[in-house]
CHARMM internal coordinates of N, CA and C (Angstrom, degrees):
IC EDIT
DIST 1 N 1 CA 1.4511
DIST 1 CA 1 C 1.5293
ANGL 1 N 1 CA 1 C 108.62
DIST 1 C 2 N 1.3149
ANGL 1 CA 1 C 2 N 116.62
DIHE 1 N 1 CA 1 C 2 N 126.81
DIST 2 N 2 CA 1.4576
ANGL 1 C 2 N 2 CA 121.27
DIHE 1 CA 1 C 2 N 2 CA 177.99
DIST 2 CA 2 C 1.5193
ANGL 2 N 2 CA 2 C 109.81
DIHE 1 C 2 N 2 CA 2 C -76.53
DIST 2 C 3 N 1.3304
ANGL 2 CA 2 C 3 N 115.14
DIHE 2 N 2 CA 2 C 3 N 150.61
DIST 3 N 3 CA 1.4539
ANGL 2 C 3 N 3 CA 116.21
DIHE 2 CA 2 C 3 N 3 CA 176.19
DIST 3 CA 3 C 1.5259
ANGL 3 N 3 CA 3 C 109.05
DIHE 2 C 3 N 3 CA 3 C -76.15
DIST 3 C 4 N 1.3005
ANGL 3 CA 3 C 4 N 115.65
DIHE 3 N 3 CA 3 C 4 N 150.24
DIST 4 N 4 CA 1.4585
ANGL 3 C 4 N 4 CA 121.95
DIHE 3 CA 3 C 4 N 4 CA -172.64
DIST 4 CA 4 C 1.5249
ANGL 4 N 4 CA 4 C 112.06
DIHE 3 C 4 N 4 CA 4 C -61.24
DIST 4 C 5 N 1.3286
ANGL 4 CA 4 C 5 N 117.65
DIHE 4 N 4 CA 4 C 5 N -37.03
DIST 5 N 5 CA 1.4698
ANGL 4 C 5 N 5 CA 119.89
DIHE 4 CA 4 C 5 N 5 CA -178.98
DIST 5 CA 5 C 1.5248
ANGL 5 N 5 CA 5 C 111.91
DIHE 4 C 5 N 5 CA 5 C -61.59
DIST 5 C 6 N 1.3149
ANGL 5 CA 5 C 6 N 116.94
DIHE 5 N 5 CA 5 C 6 N -41.22
DIST 6 N 6 CA 1.4632
ANGL 5 C 6 N 6 CA 118.94
DIHE 5 CA 5 C 6 N 6 CA 179.68
DIST 6 CA 6 C 1.5274
ANGL 6 N 6 CA 6 C 110.89
DIHE 5 C 6 N 6 CA 6 C -69.66
DIST 6 C 7 N 1.3283
ANGL 6 CA 6 C 7 N 116.71
DIHE 6 N 6 CA 6 C 7 N -34.03
DIST 7 N 7 CA 1.4652
ANGL 6 C 7 N 7 CA 120.02
DIHE 6 CA 6 C 7 N 7 CA 176.78
DIST 7 CA 7 C 1.5288
ANGL 7 N 7 CA 7 C 109.83
DIHE 6 C 7 N 7 CA 7 C -66.89
DIST 7 C 8 N 1.3210
ANGL 7 CA 7 C 8 N 116.98
DIHE 7 N 7 CA 7 C 8 N -40.24
DIST 8 N 8 CA 1.4655
ANGL 7 C 8 N 8 CA 120.56
DIHE 7 CA 7 C 8 N 8 CA 178.19
DIST 8 CA 8 C 1.5288
ANGL 8 N 8 CA 8 C 110.33
DIHE 7 C 8 N 8 CA 8 C -63.00
DIST 8 C 9 N 1.3124
ANGL 8 CA 8 C 9 N 117.41
DIHE 8 N 8 CA 8 C 9 N -43.10
DIST 9 N 9 CA 1.4719
ANGL 8 C 9 N 9 CA 120.59
DIHE 8 CA 8 C 9 N 9 CA 178.18
DIST 9 CA 9 C 1.5207
ANGL 9 N 9 CA 9 C 110.85
DIHE 8 C 9 N 9 CA 9 C -61.18
DIST 9 C 10 N 1.3148
ANGL 9 CA 9 C 10 N 116.30
DIHE 9 N 9 CA 9 C 10 N -45.65
DIST 10 N 10 CA 1.4655
ANGL 9 C 10 N 10 CA 120.36
DIHE 9 CA 9 C 10 N 10 CA 179.19
DIST 10 CA 10 C 1.5314
ANGL 10 N 10 CA 10 C 110.94
DIHE 9 C 10 N 10 CA 10 C -66.10
DIST 10 C 11 N 1.3243
ANGL 10 CA 10 C 11 N 116.85
DIHE 10 N 10 CA 10 C 11 N -38.14
DIST 11 N 11 CA 1.4680
ANGL 10 C 11 N 11 CA 121.00
DIHE 10 CA 10 C 11 N 11 CA 178.60
DIST 11 CA 11 C 1.5234
ANGL 11 N 11 CA 11 C 110.59
DIHE 10 C 11 N 11 CA 11 C -65.25
DIST 11 C 12 N 1.3079
ANGL 11 CA 11 C 12 N 116.28
DIHE 11 N 11 CA 11 C 12 N -35.72
DIST 12 N 12 CA 1.4624
ANGL 11 C 12 N 12 CA 120.68
DIHE 11 CA 11 C 12 N 12 CA 177.04
DIST 12 CA 12 C 1.5240
ANGL 12 N 12 CA 12 C 110.37
DIHE 11 C 12 N 12 CA 12 C -63.15
DIST 12 C 13 N 1.3114
ANGL 12 CA 12 C 13 N 116.00
DIHE 12 N 12 CA 12 C 13 N -45.12
DIST 13 N 13 CA 1.4685
ANGL 12 C 13 N 13 CA 119.79
DIHE 12 CA 12 C 13 N 13 CA 177.73
DIST 13 CA 13 C 1.5259
ANGL 13 N 13 CA 13 C 110.79
DIHE 12 C 13 N 13 CA 13 C -64.74
DIST 13 C 14 N 1.3074
ANGL 13 CA 13 C 14 N 116.23
DIHE 13 N 13 CA 13 C 14 N -40.11
DIST 14 N 14 CA 1.4666
ANGL 13 C 14 N 14 CA 121.13
DIHE 13 CA 13 C 14 N 14 CA -177.06
DIST 14 CA 14 C 1.5346
ANGL 14 N 14 CA 14 C 112.10
DIHE 13 C 14 N 14 CA 14 C -66.49
DIST 14 C 15 N 1.3224
ANGL 14 CA 14 C 15 N 116.74
DIHE 14 N 14 CA 14 C 15 N -40.48
DIST 15 N 15 CA 1.4682
ANGL 14 C 15 N 15 CA 120.55
DIHE 14 CA 14 C 15 N 15 CA -176.05
DIST 15 CA 15 C 1.5225
ANGL 15 N 15 CA 15 C 113.56
DIHE 14 C 15 N 15 CA 15 C -93.99
DIST 15 C 16 N 1.3263
ANGL 15 CA 15 C 16 N 116.48
DIHE 15 N 15 CA 15 C 16 N -23.79
DIST 16 N 16 CA 1.4571
ANGL 15 C 16 N 16 CA 120.05
DIHE 15 CA 15 C 16 N 16 CA -173.60
DIST 16 CA 16 C 1.5188
ANGL 16 N 16 CA 16 C 112.80
DIHE 15 C 16 N 16 CA 16 C 85.12
DIST 16 C 17 N 1.3234
ANGL 16 CA 16 C 17 N 116.98
DIHE 16 N 16 CA 16 C 17 N 3.24
DIST 17 N 17 CA 1.4628
ANGL 16 C 17 N 17 CA 121.89
DIHE 16 CA 16 C 17 N 17 CA 178.56
DIST 17 CA 17 C 1.5260
ANGL 17 N 17 CA 17 C 109.73
DIHE 16 C 17 N 17 CA 17 C -91.85
DIST 17 C 18 N 1.3018
ANGL 17 CA 17 C 18 N 115.88
DIHE 17 N 17 CA 17 C 18 N 151.07
DIST 18 N 18 CA 1.4659
ANGL 17 C 18 N 18 CA 120.05
DIHE 17 CA 17 C 18 N 18 CA 178.04
DIST 18 CA 18 C 1.5281
ANGL 18 N 18 CA 18 C 110.59
DIHE 17 C 18 N 18 CA 18 C -64.92
DIST 18 C 19 N 1.3405
ANGL 18 CA 18 C 19 N 115.78
DIHE 18 N 18 CA 18 C 19 N 149.44
DIST 19 N 19 CA 1.4681
ANGL 18 C 19 N 19 CA 119.09
DIHE 18 CA 18 C 19 N 19 CA 179.34
DIST 19 CA 19 C 1.5272
ANGL 19 N 19 CA 19 C 113.27
DIHE 18 C 19 N 19 CA 19 C -54.97
DIST 19 C 20 N 1.3233
ANGL 19 CA 19 C 20 N 117.16
DIHE 19 N 19 CA 19 C 20 N -35.67
DIST 20 N 20 CA 1.4670
ANGL 19 C 20 N 20 CA 119.02
DIHE 19 CA 19 C 20 N 20 CA -179.03
DIST 20 CA 20 C 1.5313
ANGL 20 N 20 CA 20 C 111.92
DIHE 19 C 20 N 20 CA 20 C -67.58
DIST 20 C 21 N 1.3239
ANGL 20 CA 20 C 21 N 117.12
DIHE 20 N 20 CA 20 C 21 N -19.69
DIST 21 N 21 CA 1.4621
ANGL 20 C 21 N 21 CA 120.51
DIHE 20 CA 20 C 21 N 21 CA 178.31
DIST 21 CA 21 C 1.5246
ANGL 21 N 21 CA 21 C 112.12
DIHE 20 C 21 N 21 CA 21 C -92.69
DIST 21 C 22 N 1.3139
ANGL 21 CA 21 C 22 N 116.47
DIHE 21 N 21 CA 21 C 22 N -38.98
DIST 22 N 22 CA 1.4644
ANGL 21 C 22 N 22 CA 119.63
DIHE 21 CA 21 C 22 N 22 CA -177.46
DIST 22 CA 22 C 1.5359
ANGL 22 N 22 CA 22 C 111.56
DIHE 21 C 22 N 22 CA 22 C -86.47
DIST 22 C 23 N 1.3149
ANGL 22 CA 22 C 23 N 117.05
DIHE 22 N 22 CA 22 C 23 N -21.24
DIST 23 N 23 CA 1.4664
ANGL 22 C 23 N 23 CA 120.82
DIHE 22 CA 22 C 23 N 23 CA -179.38
DIST 23 CA 23 C 1.5208
ANGL 23 N 23 CA 23 C 114.15
DIHE 22 C 23 N 23 CA 23 C -56.50
DIST 23 C 24 N 1.3220
ANGL 23 CA 23 C 24 N 117.89
DIHE 23 N 23 CA 23 C 24 N -49.13
DIST 24 N 24 CA 1.4697
ANGL 23 C 24 N 24 CA 118.20
DIHE 23 CA 23 C 24 N 24 CA 179.00
DIST 24 CA 24 C 1.5312
ANGL 24 N 24 CA 24 C 113.20
DIHE 23 C 24 N 24 CA 24 C -61.57
DIST 24 C 25 N 1.3208
ANGL 24 CA 24 C 25 N 116.88
DIHE 24 N 24 CA 24 C 25 N -31.49
DIST 25 N 25 CA 1.4660
ANGL 24 C 25 N 25 CA 119.95
DIHE 24 CA 24 C 25 N 25 CA 177.98
DIST 25 CA 25 C 1.5285
ANGL 25 N 25 CA 25 C 109.49
DIHE 24 C 25 N 25 CA 25 C -67.84
DIST 25 C 26 N 1.3179
ANGL 25 CA 25 C 26 N 116.70
DIHE 25 N 25 CA 25 C 26 N -44.40
DIST 26 N 26 CA 1.4668
ANGL 25 C 26 N 26 CA 120.60
DIHE 25 CA 25 C 26 N 26 CA 177.59
DIST 26 CA 26 C 1.5328
ANGL 26 N 26 CA 26 C 109.86
DIHE 25 C 26 N 26 CA 26 C -60.43
DIST 26 C 27 N 1.3156
ANGL 26 CA 26 C 27 N 116.51
DIHE 26 N 26 CA 26 C 27 N -42.97
DIST 27 N 27 CA 1.4728
ANGL 26 C 27 N 27 CA 120.34
DIHE 26 CA 26 C 27 N 27 CA 179.05
DIST 27 CA 27 C 1.5306
ANGL 27 N 27 CA 27 C 111.15
DIHE 26 C 27 N 27 CA 27 C -62.87
DIST 27 C 28 N 1.3284
ANGL 27 CA 27 C 28 N 116.84
DIHE 27 N 27 CA 27 C 28 N -40.71
DIST 28 N 28 CA 1.4713
ANGL 27 C 28 N 28 CA 119.85
DIHE 27 CA 27 C 28 N 28 CA 177.69
DIST 28 CA 28 C 1.5213
ANGL 28 N 28 CA 28 C 111.17
DIHE 27 C 28 N 28 CA 28 C -64.17
DIST 28 C 29 N 1.3192
ANGL 28 CA 28 C 29 N 115.95
DIHE 28 N 28 CA 28 C 29 N -44.21
DIST 29 N 29 CA 1.4674
ANGL 28 C 29 N 29 CA 119.33
DIHE 28 CA 28 C 29 N 29 CA 179.26
DIST 29 CA 29 C 1.5288
ANGL 29 N 29 CA 29 C 109.87
DIHE 28 C 29 N 29 CA 29 C -60.63
DIST 29 C 30 N 1.3256
ANGL 29 CA 29 C 30 N 116.67
DIHE 29 N 29 CA 29 C 30 N -42.32
DIST 30 N 30 CA 1.4728
ANGL 29 C 30 N 30 CA 120.24
DIHE 29 CA 29 C 30 N 30 CA 177.79
DIST 30 CA 30 C 1.5275
ANGL 30 N 30 CA 30 C 110.46
DIHE 29 C 30 N 30 CA 30 C -60.92
DIST 30 C 31 N 1.3223
ANGL 30 CA 30 C 31 N 116.40
DIHE 30 N 30 CA 30 C 31 N -46.20
DIST 31 N 31 CA 1.4694
ANGL 30 C 31 N 31 CA 121.29
DIHE 30 CA 30 C 31 N 31 CA -179.71
DIST 31 CA 31 C 1.5267
ANGL 31 N 31 CA 31 C 110.83
DIHE 30 C 31 N 31 CA 31 C -61.67
DIST 31 C 32 N 1.3156
ANGL 31 CA 31 C 32 N 115.79
DIHE 31 N 31 CA 31 C 32 N -47.80
DIST 32 N 32 CA 1.4642
ANGL 31 C 32 N 32 CA 119.76
DIHE 31 CA 31 C 32 N 32 CA -178.96
DIST 32 CA 32 C 1.5219
ANGL 32 N 32 CA 32 C 111.69
DIHE 31 C 32 N 32 CA 32 C -65.33
DIST 32 C 33 N 1.3300
ANGL 32 CA 32 C 33 N 116.51
DIHE 32 N 32 CA 32 C 33 N -37.92
DIST 33 N 33 CA 1.4703
ANGL 32 C 33 N 33 CA 119.60
DIHE 32 CA 32 C 33 N 33 CA 176.91
DIST 33 CA 33 C 1.5261
ANGL 33 N 33 CA 33 C 109.68
DIHE 32 C 33 N 33 CA 33 C -60.78
DIST 33 C 34 N 1.3330
ANGL 33 CA 33 C 34 N 115.72
DIHE 33 N 33 CA 33 C 34 N -44.63
DIST 34 N 34 CA 1.4632
ANGL 33 C 34 N 34 CA 120.37
DIHE 33 CA 33 C 34 N 34 CA 179.49
DIST 34 CA 34 C 1.5296
ANGL 34 N 34 CA 34 C 111.97
DIHE 33 C 34 N 34 CA 34 C -63.37
DIST 34 C 35 N 1.3319
ANGL 34 CA 34 C 35 N 116.32
DIHE 34 N 34 CA 34 C 35 N -27.46
DIST 35 N 35 CA 1.4671
ANGL 34 C 35 N 35 CA 121.26
DIHE 34 CA 34 C 35 N 35 CA 177.59
DIST 35 CA 35 C 1.5267
ANGL 35 N 35 CA 35 C 112.09
DIHE 34 C 35 N 35 CA 35 C -83.24
DIST 35 C 36 N 1.3330
ANGL 35 CA 35 C 36 N 116.80
DIHE 35 N 35 CA 35 C 36 N -6.04
DIST 36 N 36 CA 1.4579
ANGL 35 C 36 N 36 CA 120.63
DIHE 35 CA 35 C 36 N 36 CA 178.55
DIST 36 CA 36 C 1.5193
ANGL 36 N 36 CA 36 C 114.89
DIHE 35 C 36 N 36 CA 36 C 87.52
DIST 36 C 37 N 1.3257
ANGL 36 CA 36 C 37 N 116.98
DIHE 36 N 36 CA 36 C 37 N 15.64
DIST 37 N 37 CA 1.4700
ANGL 36 C 37 N 37 CA 120.26
DIHE 36 CA 36 C 37 N 37 CA 178.85
DIST 37 CA 37 C 1.5270
ANGL 37 N 37 CA 37 C 110.23
DIHE 36 C 37 N 37 CA 37 C -69.58
DIST 37 C 38 N 1.3222
ANGL 37 CA 37 C 38 N 116.32
DIHE 37 N 37 CA 37 C 38 N 149.52
DIST 38 N 38 CA 1.4625
ANGL 37 C 38 N 38 CA 120.87
DIHE 37 CA 37 C 38 N 38 CA 179.46
DIST 38 CA 38 C 1.5327
ANGL 38 N 38 CA 38 C 110.56
DIHE 37 C 38 N 38 CA 38 C -82.17
DIST 38 C 39 N 1.3206
ANGL 38 CA 38 C 39 N 115.16
DIHE 38 N 38 CA 38 C 39 N 159.10
DIST 39 N 39 CA 1.4679
ANGL 38 C 39 N 39 CA 119.86
DIHE 38 CA 38 C 39 N 39 CA 176.26
DIST 39 CA 39 C 1.5210
ANGL 39 N 39 CA 39 C 110.66
DIHE 38 C 39 N 39 CA 39 C -60.63
DIST 39 C 40 N 1.3224
ANGL 39 CA 39 C 40 N 116.29
DIHE 39 N 39 CA 39 C 40 N -39.19
DIST 40 N 40 CA 1.4673
ANGL 39 C 40 N 40 CA 120.11
DIHE 39 CA 39 C 40 N 40 CA 179.51
DIST 40 CA 40 C 1.5267
ANGL 40 N 40 CA 40 C 110.48
DIHE 39 C 40 N 40 CA 40 C -62.06
DIST 40 C 41 N 1.3212
ANGL 40 CA 40 C 41 N 116.88
DIHE 40 N 40 CA 40 C 41 N -43.06
DIST 41 N 41 CA 1.4619
ANGL 40 C 41 N 41 CA 120.77
DIHE 40 CA 40 C 41 N 41 CA 179.12
DIST 41 CA 41 C 1.5239
ANGL 41 N 41 CA 41 C 110.40
DIHE 40 C 41 N 41 CA 41 C -63.31
DIST 41 C 42 N 1.3392
ANGL 41 CA 41 C 42 N 115.94
DIHE 41 N 41 CA 41 C 42 N -46.05
DIST 42 N 42 CA 1.4672
ANGL 41 C 42 N 42 CA 120.25
DIHE 41 CA 41 C 42 N 42 CA -179.86
DIST 42 CA 42 C 1.5247
ANGL 42 N 42 CA 42 C 111.07
DIHE 41 C 42 N 42 CA 42 C -59.93
DIST 42 C 43 N 1.3254
ANGL 42 CA 42 C 43 N 115.77
DIHE 42 N 42 CA 42 C 43 N -45.30
DIST 43 N 43 CA 1.4619
ANGL 42 C 43 N 43 CA 120.52
DIHE 42 CA 42 C 43 N 43 CA -179.22
DIST 43 CA 43 C 1.5212
ANGL 43 N 43 CA 43 C 110.70
DIHE 42 C 43 N 43 CA 43 C -62.11
DIST 43 C 44 N 1.3055
ANGL 43 CA 43 C 44 N 116.31
DIHE 43 N 43 CA 43 C 44 N -44.62
DIST 44 N 44 CA 1.4609
ANGL 43 C 44 N 44 CA 120.69
DIHE 43 CA 43 C 44 N 44 CA 179.49
DIST 44 CA 44 C 1.5253
ANGL 44 N 44 CA 44 C 110.96
DIHE 43 C 44 N 44 CA 44 C -60.82
DIST 44 C 45 N 1.2971
ANGL 44 CA 44 C 45 N 115.76
DIHE 44 N 44 CA 44 C 45 N -44.74
DIST 45 N 45 CA 1.4732
ANGL 44 C 45 N 45 CA 120.69
DIHE 44 CA 44 C 45 N 45 CA -179.62
DIST 45 CA 45 C 1.5224
ANGL 45 N 45 CA 45 C 111.19
DIHE 44 C 45 N 45 CA 45 C -64.89
DIST 45 C 46 N 1.3359
ANGL 45 CA 45 C 46 N 116.72
DIHE 45 N 45 CA 45 C 46 N -43.98
DIST 46 N 46 CA 1.4642
ANGL 45 C 46 N 46 CA 119.98
DIHE 45 CA 45 C 46 N 46 CA 179.56
DIST 46 CA 46 C 1.5209
ANGL 46 N 46 CA 46 C 111.36
DIHE 45 C 46 N 46 CA 46 C -65.24
DIST 46 C 47 N 1.3211
ANGL 46 CA 46 C 47 N 116.88
DIHE 46 N 46 CA 46 C 47 N -40.35
DIST 47 N 47 CA 1.4719
ANGL 46 C 47 N 47 CA 119.71
DIHE 46 CA 46 C 47 N 47 CA 177.63
DIST 47 CA 47 C 1.5175
ANGL 47 N 47 CA 47 C 111.20
DIHE 46 C 47 N 47 CA 47 C -62.16
DIST 47 C 48 N 1.3250
ANGL 47 CA 47 C 48 N 116.45
DIHE 47 N 47 CA 47 C 48 N -39.27
DIST 48 N 48 CA 1.4639
ANGL 47 C 48 N 48 CA 120.41
DIHE 47 CA 47 C 48 N 48 CA 179.19
DIST 48 CA 48 C 1.5301
ANGL 48 N 48 CA 48 C 110.94
DIHE 47 C 48 N 48 CA 48 C -65.36
DIST 48 C 49 N 1.3191
ANGL 48 CA 48 C 49 N 116.56
DIHE 48 N 48 CA 48 C 49 N -37.47
DIST 49 N 49 CA 1.4625
ANGL 48 C 49 N 49 CA 120.94
DIHE 48 CA 48 C 49 N 49 CA -177.00
DIST 49 CA 49 C 1.5300
ANGL 49 N 49 CA 49 C 113.42
DIHE 48 C 49 N 49 CA 49 C -85.40
DIST 49 C 50 N 1.3272
ANGL 49 CA 49 C 50 N 116.56
DIHE 49 N 49 CA 49 C 50 N -40.56
DIST 50 N 50 CA 1.4669
ANGL 49 C 50 N 50 CA 121.04
DIHE 49 CA 49 C 50 N 50 CA -172.83
DIST 50 CA 50 C 1.5255
ANGL 50 N 50 CA 50 C 113.66
DIHE 49 C 50 N 50 CA 50 C -100.75
DIST 50 C 51 N 1.3089
ANGL 50 CA 50 C 51 N 116.12
DIHE 50 N 50 CA 50 C 51 N -18.52
DIST 51 N 51 CA 1.4593
ANGL 50 C 51 N 51 CA 120.63
DIHE 50 CA 50 C 51 N 51 CA -177.01
DIST 51 CA 51 C 1.5172
ANGL 51 N 51 CA 51 C 110.72
DIHE 50 C 51 N 51 CA 51 C 99.18
DIST 51 C 52 N 1.3165
ANGL 51 CA 51 C 52 N 116.34
DIHE 51 N 51 CA 51 C 52 N 150.41
DIST 52 N 52 CA 1.4629
ANGL 51 C 52 N 52 CA 120.68
DIHE 51 CA 51 C 52 N 52 CA -174.81
DIST 52 CA 52 C 1.5293
ANGL 52 N 52 CA 52 C 114.36
DIHE 51 C 52 N 52 CA 52 C -70.26
DIST 52 C 53 N 1.3157
ANGL 52 CA 52 C 53 N 117.65
DIHE 52 N 52 CA 52 C 53 N -16.08
DIST 53 N 53 CA 1.4675
ANGL 52 C 53 N 53 CA 120.16
DIHE 52 CA 52 C 53 N 53 CA -179.05
DIST 53 CA 53 C 1.5236
ANGL 53 N 53 CA 53 C 113.26
DIHE 52 C 53 N 53 CA 53 C -92.55
DIST 53 C 54 N 1.3108
ANGL 53 CA 53 C 54 N 117.06
DIHE 53 N 53 CA 53 C 54 N 0.48
DIST 54 N 54 CA 1.4607
ANGL 53 C 54 N 54 CA 121.20
DIHE 53 CA 53 C 54 N 54 CA -179.09
DIST 54 CA 54 C 1.5282
ANGL 54 N 54 CA 54 C 109.09
DIHE 53 C 54 N 54 CA 54 C -82.93
DIST 54 C 55 N 1.3265
ANGL 54 CA 54 C 55 N 116.25
DIHE 54 N 54 CA 54 C 55 N 125.27
DIST 55 N 55 CA 1.4726
ANGL 54 C 55 N 55 CA 120.84
DIHE 54 CA 54 C 55 N 55 CA -178.05
DIST 55 CA 55 C 1.5289
ANGL 55 N 55 CA 55 C 112.22
DIHE 54 C 55 N 55 CA 55 C -59.67
DIST 55 C 56 N 1.3164
ANGL 55 CA 55 C 56 N 117.07
DIHE 55 N 55 CA 55 C 56 N -28.92
DIST 56 N 56 CA 1.4650
ANGL 55 C 56 N 56 CA 120.62
DIHE 55 CA 55 C 56 N 56 CA -179.81
DIST 56 CA 56 C 1.5267
ANGL 56 N 56 CA 56 C 112.18
DIHE 55 C 56 N 56 CA 56 C -77.05
DIST 56 C 57 N 1.3191
ANGL 56 CA 56 C 57 N 117.19
DIHE 56 N 56 CA 56 C 57 N -6.03
DIST 57 N 57 CA 1.4635
ANGL 56 C 57 N 57 CA 121.28
DIHE 56 CA 56 C 57 N 57 CA 179.10
DIST 57 CA 57 C 1.5239
ANGL 57 N 57 CA 57 C 111.66
DIHE 56 C 57 N 57 CA 57 C -105.87
DIST 57 C 58 N 1.3161
ANGL 57 CA 57 C 58 N 117.04
DIHE 57 N 57 CA 57 C 58 N 13.35
DIST 58 N 58 CA 1.4615
ANGL 57 C 58 N 58 CA 120.93
DIHE 57 CA 57 C 58 N 58 CA 179.96
DIST 58 CA 58 C 1.5278
ANGL 58 N 58 CA 58 C 110.04
DIHE 57 C 58 N 58 CA 58 C -93.51
DIST 58 C 59 N 1.3026
ANGL 58 CA 58 C 59 N 115.54
DIHE 58 N 58 CA 58 C 59 N 144.25
DIST 59 N 59 CA 1.4699
ANGL 58 C 59 N 59 CA 119.85
DIHE 58 CA 58 C 59 N 59 CA -177.85
DIST 59 CA 59 C 1.5305
ANGL 59 N 59 CA 59 C 113.03
DIHE 58 C 59 N 59 CA 59 C -58.96
DIST 59 C 60 N 1.3369
ANGL 59 CA 59 C 60 N 119.25
DIHE 59 N 59 CA 59 C 60 N -40.94
DIST 60 N 60 CA 1.4701
ANGL 59 C 60 N 60 CA 117.29
DIHE 59 CA 59 C 60 N 60 CA 177.77
DIST 60 CA 60 C 1.5334
ANGL 60 N 60 CA 60 C 112.71
DIHE 59 C 60 N 60 CA 60 C -60.07
DIST 60 C 61 N 1.3244
ANGL 60 CA 60 C 61 N 116.77
DIHE 60 N 60 CA 60 C 61 N -33.74
DIST 61 N 61 CA 1.4624
ANGL 60 C 61 N 61 CA 119.52
DIHE 60 CA 60 C 61 N 61 CA 177.77
DIST 61 CA 61 C 1.5259
ANGL 61 N 61 CA 61 C 110.30
DIHE 60 C 61 N 61 CA 61 C -68.17
DIST 61 C 62 N 1.3184
ANGL 61 CA 61 C 62 N 116.42
DIHE 61 N 61 CA 61 C 62 N -45.05
DIST 62 N 62 CA 1.4668
ANGL 61 C 62 N 62 CA 120.46
DIHE 61 CA 61 C 62 N 62 CA 178.72
DIST 62 CA 62 C 1.5319
ANGL 62 N 62 CA 62 C 109.56
DIHE 61 C 62 N 62 CA 62 C -59.01
DIST 62 C 63 N 1.3144
ANGL 62 CA 62 C 63 N 116.79
DIHE 62 N 62 CA 62 C 63 N -45.96
DIST 63 N 63 CA 1.4729
ANGL 62 C 63 N 63 CA 120.99
DIHE 62 CA 62 C 63 N 63 CA 178.62
DIST 63 CA 63 C 1.5206
ANGL 63 N 63 CA 63 C 111.17
DIHE 62 C 63 N 63 CA 63 C -60.87
DIST 63 C 64 N 1.3147
ANGL 63 CA 63 C 64 N 115.70
DIHE 63 N 63 CA 63 C 64 N -43.06
DIST 64 N 64 CA 1.4631
ANGL 63 C 64 N 64 CA 120.68
DIHE 63 CA 63 C 64 N 64 CA -179.67
DIST 64 CA 64 C 1.5280
ANGL 64 N 64 CA 64 C 110.60
DIHE 63 C 64 N 64 CA 64 C -61.97
DIST 64 C 65 N 1.3321
ANGL 64 CA 64 C 65 N 117.03
DIHE 64 N 64 CA 64 C 65 N -46.05
DIST 65 N 65 CA 1.4714
ANGL 64 C 65 N 65 CA 120.47
DIHE 64 CA 64 C 65 N 65 CA 179.85
DIST 65 CA 65 C 1.5249
ANGL 65 N 65 CA 65 C 110.06
DIHE 64 C 65 N 65 CA 65 C -60.05
DIST 65 C 66 N 1.3094
ANGL 65 CA 65 C 66 N 116.81
DIHE 65 N 65 CA 65 C 66 N -46.12
DIST 66 N 66 CA 1.4675
ANGL 65 C 66 N 66 CA 120.17
DIHE 65 CA 65 C 66 N 66 CA 179.74
DIST 66 CA 66 C 1.5264
ANGL 66 N 66 CA 66 C 110.19
DIHE 65 C 66 N 66 CA 66 C -59.26
DIST 66 C 67 N 1.3185
ANGL 66 CA 66 C 67 N 116.20
DIHE 66 N 66 CA 66 C 67 N -43.01
DIST 67 N 67 CA 1.4616
ANGL 66 C 67 N 67 CA 119.94
DIHE 66 CA 66 C 67 N 67 CA 177.96
DIST 67 CA 67 C 1.5165
ANGL 67 N 67 CA 67 C 112.63
DIHE 66 C 67 N 67 CA 67 C -63.32
DIST 67 C 68 N 1.3250
ANGL 67 CA 67 C 68 N 116.44
DIHE 67 N 67 CA 67 C 68 N -39.01
DIST 68 N 68 CA 1.4591
ANGL 67 C 68 N 68 CA 120.55
DIHE 67 CA 67 C 68 N 68 CA 179.57
DIST 68 CA 68 C 1.5249
ANGL 68 N 68 CA 68 C 111.93
DIHE 67 C 68 N 68 CA 68 C -69.20
DIST 68 C 69 N 1.3140
ANGL 68 CA 68 C 69 N 116.22
DIHE 68 N 68 CA 68 C 69 N -35.87
DIST 69 N 69 CA 1.4628
ANGL 68 C 69 N 69 CA 120.10
DIHE 68 CA 68 C 69 N 69 CA -179.41
DIST 69 CA 69 C 1.5189
ANGL 69 N 69 CA 69 C 111.98
DIHE 68 C 69 N 69 CA 69 C -74.87
DIST 69 C 70 N 1.3115
ANGL 69 CA 69 C 70 N 116.48
DIHE 69 N 69 CA 69 C 70 N -23.24
DIST 70 N 70 CA 1.4581
ANGL 69 C 70 N 70 CA 120.19
DIHE 69 CA 69 C 70 N 70 CA -176.52
DIST 70 CA 70 C 1.5126
ANGL 70 N 70 CA 70 C 110.21
DIHE 69 C 70 N 70 CA 70 C 82.39
DIST 70 C 71 N 1.2903
ANGL 70 CA 70 C 71 N 115.18
DIHE 70 N 70 CA 70 C 71 N 172.18
DIST 71 N 71 CA 1.4734
ANGL 70 C 71 N 71 CA 118.64
DIHE 70 CA 70 C 71 N 71 CA -176.97
DIST 71 CA 71 C 1.4973
ANGL 71 N 71 CA 71 C 111.12
DIHE 70 C 71 N 71 CA 71 C -110.42
END
COOR INIT
IC SEED 1 N 1 CA 1 C
IC BUILD
């Protein structure tokens, strides 16, 4: 399992967003994963909150974060 800080740094590079902006999204994905939420649910929720054009609300990003965090 990767530590969250390194995932946030990598997510920042991946999305082009500052760590302070993408960090809370990574933390939410981690929390929701721990709660057993599905990727589809997470993506839907992020799109509703962040908007459909936000790179952090795309399913491939959610999948990538989950993979980086480990299971």
